[in-house]
Phi, psi and omega in degrees: 000143177284134176261315181236107180292319183302319183257356180069034182268126179254169175301322179297322178294323177295314178302316180296319179297321178293315182299321185260005184279141173263357181266133184270015181221158184300317183301317180294323178294315178300316181296317180299319180281339183082017181291133176083009182269350178257265184277334177084356182299327186277349191305309181296318179295322179296316179298315178300317180296318180293315180299316179298318180293318179295317178298319178297317179296319180295325178295323181274342182221091184296346181265008182298145179260004180291140178241142179272000000 
């Protein structure tokens, strides 16, 4: 599903960014993807999607360094 129409960011792109990110926080992931830099409508949904993905990742990997 598309999260950010302006930048063409999908849930899969968010998951991939989290998986390959060396940055441990949501703000850096959003900035890297460019989410919320145009109209901003997607920002809250994007944050929710990232937080849900990080929590899911943390449940499967208790040693994760990602922070919500």
